[in-house]
N, C-alpha and C positions, 0 to 999 in steps of 0.2 A: 394537534394536542399531543404531550407527551404520554410514555410509558406507565406511570402513576396513576392521570389521567389532567396533571396540570396543565394549563397550558403555556406550549413554548414559545417565549416570543420572538428569540434566536430566528428560527428557524420556518416562523410567519412574515419576515418582513423581504420585500422585497430584494432583487440582484439588484440595482443600480441604489438600497442605499446604500454597502459597502464601498462602494467606488468615492473615493476621495475626492472631496470638491477644492479646487486649483484654477487660479489664474494661469499659471505657470504654467508650461508644457504637457504632452496630451497624454491622453487614453486608448490604445489598441485591444479592439474588443473581436476574438475571431468566434464564430460558431456557422452552427452547417440550420442553425433556423434563424429564416426570418421576422418571425414571430417575436423571439425575443430579442433581434440585433431592434426591434424595432419599439420595445416596451423599456429599451436603454439607450437610446440615441437618436433622434430626428430622420425623416427620412431620406433629407439629401447629403446622413453625413454615413449614412453606406453604400459602402464600394460592391459591386457583389464581383468575385472572382471567377473570373469565367475560367472553363476547361484550356487548355492550353492548346495556341492552335497548329494548326500543319505546317507548318513552317516553323515552329518553333521545337516542336514535335521533331524535329526532320534535321534541325540542326543539332537538338540533344544524342538526335541518333548516329553522326554521324564525329560528334566529339566522343562519343564515345567504344565507336568500331573503328572510326574512320572512313577516307573517305569511299565508297561501294560498285564494281565494274553499273549494279545493276541499280540503278537508282527506284527505279518500278516495283520490285519487289518488299524496298525500304516501304518503300510510301505505304504499300496496302497491311504491311508488318504495323504501322503505325497507327493506319486505321483501324487495325484489327483490336488492335491496345487501346481502343477510344481517346487514343491521345496521352496517355495517363502518363504523369509524369513516373513515378514508379513502378511501374509496369514496364514500361521501354529496360530503363536502370539493367535490372529484373533480366529482363529479355538479352541486351546486352552483356550483361555480364556474365549468360549463359554461353551462348555465345562465343563469344574469346575464352575461352574456358577451355570451349569442348573444339577449336577451330583447330587443323582446319578437315573437321569431323561433321563439320554443325554449319550453314553458310544461313544467310537470309529465306532463303525461299525455306530451308528445310526447316526452320523451326517455323517460320508461317503454314506449312503445310504441320504441320505436330499440334502446331496449337488450335488449330480449325478441324482437327477429328479428335482432338480431346474434347472443344466446345457440344460437338456433334455429339458424342459420347457421353457429358456430361453434361446433358443441360438442366437435368431436372435439379441435380444434386444443388448446381451454380446457383440459380433460382433461388432456390430456399437456402442455401445461406447470403444471400445477400437479401432476403427477405429479414434473415434473425440480423442480421454485422451492416449493409447500405455500404457493402466494399462493392465496384465492381467488378464484375467477366473477368478482364484482364487479368487486375493482380490476384486475384483466385488463380486462375489458371498458371499465370507465368509462373508465380509461386509454387504451383503443383510441378512444374515440368522439372525448375531446378531441384526439391526438395525429393520427387522418388530417382534421379540419378546419383545426389547423393546416400538415399539411404540405400541405394541396390550396390552404389560402391564403394561410400564410406559410411557403415553405421552408424559406427561414434558420435561424427559430425552432428548424422540423423540426430542421437542423443544427447548432445548437445544442446544444436533446435530445441527440442523437445521441453528440456530444462528452462531455455533460457525465456520460452513465449510464458512462463509465471508469473515474470518478474515483473516489474515498472517497465516501463518500455526506456527508463534515461536511468541514466552510474545503475547496471548492474551489475555489481563489485562481480573479481573472477574466484579471487576468493572462496564461492559459495556455490563455482561449479565446478570449484575440482572432482568434486566426488561427486560422481554422476548415477553411477549404481553400484552392484555389491560384486561386482563381476571384476574390476579393477580401471575399469574404463577414464579412470581421472589421474593417471600417470599425467606426469610433467609435460614429457615429448608428446605426446599424443594431445592432449588439452591445447598449446600451445597450435601444432596444426593441424585439428580439428576446427581452431578459431580463424585461423589465416586464410583458412577455407569458406566456410560460412560470410570468410567478408569478403573474401574476392566475389561469387556469388551474391552479393547487395542483401546477405542478407541482415547482416550484426554490418554494426566501426565502430569503429576498437575509438575508442578515445587519447585525447592528446599525453594522458597520465598511462597509460599503455596495460592499463589496471584495473578500466570498467569497457562497459558498451554500450551500445544504443542499438534499439531496435523498434521497428515501425510498427505502430500498437497494431495496422492490419497486418504487417505479416505475423506477429504474435496469437490474432483468432484467427488465422488460418490457417495456423501453428494448429492450435484448441482443437479445433472441428475435428482435426484431418482425426488427429489425436483419439478424441470420440468417439469418432466414427469407425474408428478401430479399435476399440475397444483398450484403451492404451491410457488412457486421462486421471483417471485416481493414481494409475502408477507412477508420473512425475508429477502429480500434484501435489500424492503424499513427500516425492523426494524432494522437488524445492522445502515443502514446510520444514519438514526435518532436516534441510541446509539451516534452513534461517535460523529455525529456531537453536542450533547447535552453534550458532554464531553472534544474535540478539542478545545485549547482556541487560541488565537491569539498568534503570532510568536515578540510578546516578550520580550526582555532576561531575565525578572522572569517567565515567560509563560516555559523559554528552555527545561527544564528536564521535563515535562511534554508533549512537543511538541515529545521529540525524540521517549517517546515511543513509543506515537498514532497514530506515521510516514509513518512505515511500513505500517500501518491498514489503512490509507488514501491514501497510494499506492497503495493498494489490493479496494479502494475502486473506485481507477481512471478511474480502469479500470473496474467498475458493474454500467455504466451508469440507475440508474431506470426509471419508463415508467412515473407513475403518476405523475403531478403540482411541487404536493409540497413536496414527496419524493424531484423531480430535485431541490427545491431549498436548500435543505438541502445541496443533496448533492454538488450542485454549491459552499455552501456556506462550508466545509470540504476541498474543493482545496481551495476555493480563504486563510484559514483557514495557509493550511500546505504548500500554494505558497511560503506565508510570509515566515513561518519560514527558507522554502529552501533559499528564500532568502541572509536571513540575515544570512545560513551559506556555500553562495557563492555555491550555489547548481542551478546554473542555469539554466541546461536542465531541472529539474523536473518543478521548477519554471517555467518557459516559457508552457511549457506544460500542468500543473495546472490551470493556471493564466488565459490560451485562450479557452481551456475546461470554466472553469467561464461567460470570460468575454461573451461564444457566449450564454449559457443559460442566466444570467442576463439579456444582451441584449432582446433575445428571447421571456422574459419573462416579465422584469421590463421596455421596452424602453430604447435607450441606451440612454438619460440623467437623469434617474436615477442614485445615490448618487452610489446605490454600483455596474451600470454596470462603471463608475465613475470611481471606487475607484478597480476595478475587470482588468480597461482597464491599470489604473495608476503602477500596480503591472505591467501587461506583459508588461508595457515597464522597468520597472526597475532591471527587470527579462532582455530585449532585454540587456540593459545597461552595466547591465552583462556580457554577453555574448555578448560584442562587436559588436555588431548592433545595431548603432547610430541613421544612418537613419531610423527604424521602432520603434526603441522608441523613434525619433522624432517626428514621426507621431500621436503617441501618446498621449504627452505627451503637443502639441502645440491641440487637442482636445479636451481634456479633460480642460486645462487651461479659453481660449476661451468658454468652458461650462461654467465652475464653476464662471467665468468672467458675465457672464451674468445674468446666477441663482440665486447668492448670492453678486458676486462685485469684483472689484476690489481689497478691502481693510479684504477679509475673508482671517483665517489661511490656508483655505480648497486650494483656490488659491494661496494664495503665494507657499502655498507648492507647486502645482504642475508647478509654475515660477519657481520654486527652482527648482525643477525633469528637467523640462528644457531645465536651463540657466548650470545643469549637465553636457547634453546631448551636448548640445554647445561649453565648454567649452574640452569636451571626445572628439571633432571635430575638435578640433584646432581654433572653431570661439573666438577668443580669444572678440576681443567687442562686440557680440551679449551676451556674457556669464555677460561680465562685465557690461552690459547696462540692464541685466534682475536682475543680485542678487546687483545689486546698487538702483534698487530699491523696491527690493522683502526686503533689511535692510531699508531703510527708511519710509518704511510705517512699520514694526514691531517697529522701535522704536516709529511711533507714535501712533502706536493704544496698543502694547503690554509695553510700557518700553525699557528703554537700556541698563538695565539686566536680559531684559527676555530671555533665554537660546534658545527659535526660535530665538530672534534677535542675539542674541552671535552668533548663528550659520549659520546666513548668515555673518554677518563679517568673520570669517572666510573661508564663500565660496567665501565673495570677496577677502581677503587677500589671497589665494591659485590661485584663475584665475591673479593678481598681477604677484607672486612667478612665475607661469609659462609663462611667458611674462619677467623675469628681470628685473620689476617694485619694485627691495624691496626696495626702500626707502614707494613707498606708504601701500605694505604686512607689512613693518616692524609697522608702523604708525597704521594700525590697528590689 
């Protein structure tokens, strides 16, 4: 069921419904759920990806570290790391960075000490995030070192952990705090250091980064345990809010780049009221872009959250609250939920009439939105009455050749066309 009690057919469809059917090509689906796999493909087409073998793990160590004098130490460390590629890569990166002060044997000893001293915390983390001991602990060894030796690099990693794990834009990372950590030289040195420790990778464009999702989770868990989660979450939201534009056509390229990070922000509502306003602004601009792209589900969810926040903080009659209600109405229209859209558009229209006047451009826009909903419902007379009113007022206020006036004429002509009133439509 949807928020307004209507059945949401889109959400009730099974996942297989969305997969294209064709005799040509194949679709590769990855999942950690065998149950989900069985619902999508027949059992004989399921390929179980097993953990790395001992031989493969040793080969990966040799590739990263070169040949080692004591192969027994390497084998013991590979076993302790559960043959997990990410853990092996991070351990190798740390050993390479610390040579000659850290050997494979020394790293293994540190790893085992950390495991014995943090067994309860690691068990709790795995319960929450399905992470391996090896990944958590190799992350912690490296992060503890960076935090002590290069605090600014640890700050950079903390901020990056809130973004989507792919395509993290460097432009949004430079302003990391009010203390001036974002200077260009320091930013470059910090990002290189994080790459050397295999926490992040730098894309070929040299401007964006990638970060393994488990590294992000481990970082955010550490921040939560040390009371720093909200600080960096708010910094992430502030940076994203400042950079994300509205959804007009000329901004589509930038919106497309930042939309995955807005989705990430949508799952991370902050606590502080000032940051909450930035969060709502991010979701509103992202909803605008999603709507223009025909993405009704994201537009609806994001604008609904925006509306809740702005109504609570600003009141129902504030212009931002009305804008979010209108955006939610547009999203409802996109998904064919005409009754839900109508209720919102009526409320917005009446409020704007009372506050701004019947001939204000914002009021006319809300009337046109309501008229479009009537047209979608097949309520031709109601739609025609509003479209005529919008057109005549626009002519008087803006002129007959103003783009808004021409749009209102086109809307009215479309209403006539849908009724089979060809001559009236042709005249307009």
